[in-house]
C-alpha positions in Angstrom: 105.0 97.5 111.5 105.6 96.2 108.1 107.5 98.4 105.6 106.0 99.2 102.3 107.9 100.2 99.1 107.7 103.9 100.1 109.5 103.2 103.4 112.0 100.9 101.8 113.1 103.5 99.2 113.3 106.1 101.9 115.8 104.0 103.8 118.2 103.6 100.9 121.2 105.9 100.7 121.4 106.0 96.9 118.1 107.7 96.5 115.2 106.7 94.3 115.9 104.6 91.2 116.3 106.2 87.8 112.8 105.5 86.7 111.3 107.2 89.8 113.6 110.2 89.3 112.3 110.4 85.7 108.7 110.2 86.8 109.3 112.9 89.4 110.9 115.2 86.8 108.1 114.6 84.3 105.4 115.1 86.9 107.0 118.4 88.0 106.9 119.7 84.5 103.4 118.5 83.3 101.6 119.6 86.4 102.4 123.2 85.7 100.7 125.8 83.5 103.5 125.9 80.8 102.7 122.3 79.8 99.2 123.3 79.1 100.5 126.1 76.9 102.7 123.6 75.0 99.7 121.4 74.3 97.7 124.4 73.1 100.6 125.4 70.7 100.9 121.8 69.5 97.1 121.8 68.7 97.4 125.1 66.9 100.3 123.8 64.8 98.3 120.7 64.0 95.3 122.8 62.9 97.5 125.0 60.8 99.1 122.0 59.1 95.9 120.9 57.4 96.8 122.2 53.9 100.1 120.1 54.1 98.3 116.8 54.4 97.1 114.9 51.3 93.8 113.9 53.0 91.7 115.0 55.9 91.6 111.4 57.2 95.4 111.3 57.5 95.4 114.7 59.1 92.9 113.6 61.8 94.6 110.2 62.2 97.9 112.0 63.1 96.2 113.9 65.9 94.3 110.9 67.3 97.4 108.6 67.2 99.7 111.2 68.8 97.2 112.2 71.5 96.4 108.5 72.3 100.1 107.7 72.8 100.7 110.9 74.8 97.7 110.2 77.0 98.7 106.6 77.7 102.3 107.7 78.6 101.1 110.5 80.9 98.6 108.2 82.6 101.2 105.7 83.4 103.6 108.3 84.7 101.0 110.2 86.8 99.6 107.0 88.3 103.1 105.9 89.3 103.7 109.3 91.0 100.3 109.2 92.7 100.8 105.6 94.0 104.2 106.6 95.5 102.6 109.7 97.1 99.9 107.6 98.6 102.4 105.0 100.0 104.4 107.8 101.6 101.4 109.4 103.2 100.2 106.0 104.5 103.6 105.3 106.0 103.5 108.7 107.8 100.1 107.9 109.1 101.2 104.4 110.3 104.2 106.0 112.1 102.0 108.5 113.8 99.4 105.8 114.8 102.2 103.6 116.1 103.6 106.4 118.2 100.2 107.3 119.5 99.4 103.7 120.4 102.7 103.5 122.3 101.9 106.7 124.2 98.4 105.4 124.9 99.7 102.0 126.1 102.1 103.8 128.5 99.2 105.8 130.0 96.7 102.9 130.0 97.6 101.3 133.3 94.3 102.2 135.0 91.9 102.3 132.1 90.4 99.3 130.3 88.8 101.7 127.7 92.2 103.1 126.9 93.7 99.6 126.6 90.9 98.6 124.2 91.5 101.8 122.2 95.2 100.9 121.9 94.3 97.4 120.6 91.9 98.9 118.0 94.5 101.4 116.9 97.2 98.8 116.5 94.9 96.6 114.5 94.0 99.6 112.3 97.6 100.4 111.5 97.8 97.3 109.3 94.4 97.8 107.8 95.6 98.9 104.4 97.7 95.7 104.2 94.5 93.5 104.5 92.5 95.3 101.8 
């Protein structure tokens, strides 16, 4: 079975690289209710700051620019965390399927149907690599 990036990082002794640790820390914090509260407070502060701006256009531009930058950064971080989670889940499924196919192959001495199932299962283990 070929190893994917998730399995390669699992086999290293030094742990995940700094960027992945950063993504995990950010993901842990923004996926909880307090982050939603922080966003609500930031929006309230923005709304209350309207009298401090010289024009409504600049006041609105500040919100749009800030929210666009924050959205882009969060999208990239969350996509990275999701991709790594999918790779880890796929690796687990591959290991389970490989173990099952080995067990089935061991028991398939008298059954052509079971041998055919073993072949299909082993072909399917690499399926995500072909797509």
